C-alpha positions in Angstrom: 80.6 69.0 79.7 82.5 71.9 81.9 86.1 71.4 83.3 86.1 70.7 86.8 89.0 71.4 89.3 89.5 72.0 92.7 90.3 75.3 93.9 94.2 76.5 94.3 93.1 79.5 96.5 90.7 81.3 98.9 88.5 84.3 98.4 86.9 86.4 100.9 85.0 89.6 100.4 84.1 92.2 102.6 81.3 94.7 101.3 82.2 98.3 101.8 79.3 99.0 104.5 79.0 95.6 106.2 81.0 94.3 108.9 80.9 90.3 107.6 83.4 88.6 105.6 81.1 86.8 102.5 83.2 83.5 101.9 83.3 83.0 97.9 85.5 80.4 97.6 87.9 78.1 99.6 90.7 76.1 98.7 89.9 72.8 97.6 86.0 73.8 96.5 85.1 72.9 93.2 85.5 75.1 90.2 83.7 75.0 86.9 87.0 75.7 84.6 90.2 77.1 86.8 90.5 80.8 87.6 91.5 83.3 85.6 93.7 86.7 86.0 94.7 89.2 83.5 96.8 92.6 84.6 95.6 95.8 82.8 98.1 98.9 83.9 97.5 102.5 83.0 100.2 104.9 83.8 99.7 109.0 83.1 101.8 110.6 81.0 101.8 114.2 82.1 104.5 116.9 82.9 104.0 115.5 86.4 105.5 112.3 85.6 109.1 112.9 87.0 107.6 113.8 90.7 107.6 111.2 93.6 104.3 111.5 93.9 103.6 110.4 90.3 105.5 107.6 90.4 103.9 106.3 93.9 100.2 107.0 92.3 101.1 104.9 89.1 101.4 101.9 91.0 97.8 102.3 92.4 96.9 102.4 88.5 97.7 98.7 87.7 94.4 96.4 87.8 93.9 93.0 88.0 90.9 91.2 86.8 89.9 88.1 88.9 87.5 85.8 87.5 86.4 82.2 88.9 82.6 79.6 88.9 82.4 77.9 92.0 80.0 75.0 92.5 78.2 74.4 95.5 75.9 71.0 96.2 72.6 71.5 98.2 70.0 69.1 99.5 67.3 70.2 97.4 66.9 72.3 94.2 65.0 75.1 96.3 68.0 75.7 98.6 70.2 75.9 95.3 68.2 78.3 93.8 67.8 80.2 97.0 71.5 80.3 97.4 72.3 81.1 93.9 70.0 84.2 94.1 70.5 85.3 97.4 74.6 85.7 96.4 73.7 87.0 93.4 71.2 89.8 94.9 73.8 90.4 97.8 76.7 90.9 95.4 74.9 93.3 93.0 73.7 95.6 96.0 77.2 96.0 97.3 79.5 95.9 94.6 82.2 98.0 96.2 84.6 96.6 99.0 87.4 94.7 100.1 88.6 90.8 98.4 91.0 88.8 100.4 92.5 86.8 98.3 95.0 84.1 99.5 96.8 81.2 97.3 100.2 79.2 96.9 98.6 77.1 99.4 101.2 74.8 100.9 100.1 72.5 104.0 96.9 73.7 103.5 98.1 77.2 104.7 98.2 80.0 101.8 102.2 81.1 101.7 100.2 84.5 99.9 97.6 86.7 101.5 96.2 90.0 99.8 94.0 92.7 100.4 92.8 94.4 97.5 90.1 96.7 96.6 87.8 95.1 94.5 84.9 96.2 92.2 82.2 93.4 91.4 82.3 93.0 87.3 79.4 90.3 87.3 78.1 88.0 90.0 75.8 85.2 87.6 73.8 82.1 88.8 74.7 79.0 86.3 71.9 76.3 87.3 73.3 72.8 87.0 71.9 69.1 87.5 73.2 66.6 89.3 73.0 64.0 86.6 74.9 65.8 83.9 77.3 68.8 85.6 78.5 66.8 88.6 78.6 63.2 90.1 75.0 62.4 91.5 74.6 63.0 95.0 72.4 60.1 96.8 70.9 59.7 100.2 71.2 56.5 102.2 68.5 54.6 100.2 70.1 55.0 96.7 68.2 57.9 95.8 69.0 60.9 93.6 68.6 63.6 95.8 70.0 67.5 95.9 71.4 70.1 93.1 74.2 71.5 92.2 74.2 75.5 91.6 77.2 77.4 90.4 78.2 81.1 91.0 80.4 83.2 88.5 82.1 86.0 89.7 84.2 88.5 88.5 86.1 91.7 90.2 88.3 94.2 89.0 90.9 94.4 91.8 93.6 97.8 92.5 95.2 98.7 95.4 96.9 95.8 97.1 96.9 97.3 100.8 98.3 94.3 102.5 100.3 91.7 101.3 102.0 88.9 103.6 104.3 86.7 101.4 106.1 83.7 103.1 108.6 81.7 101.4 109.8 78.4 101.6 112.3 79.1 103.5 110.5 80.5 106.2 109.0 77.4 106.8 111.7 75.2 106.7 113.7 77.4 109.2 
């Protein structure tokens, strides 16, 4: 049985060429497992390494992989399947964009809010049954209804453009 946790972060995605942010996960949503992040760093080592331009550009060569799986409940199996397939199609049709990553929540407000250039690595639908994966949903008559669906997202993040970091001391002043 998978490990379920409440999300400690939020992520929104703005595909290149579109004007609306797509919510991927909100703080306190149900995750299957936990998010994973890993860093990769690649720095050029050619003759211009001492140049100020090269020192600046090497910061942009760091990349972070962010992966998480979100569980969503829907009233019917058909609605759950429609959501999963629509989300997968939308993400694969727009694999490049901007990811807003908010974390370190304190009093339901993120202390860190970052914008990243994002490249979709994968978006996969994971159908789940209500009676085996999460607590069953019931209607007012005690009948089982509804369906859960999981969506796995994986992004390669580069070039942090905006970072807002508030510290504990910002909140107590």
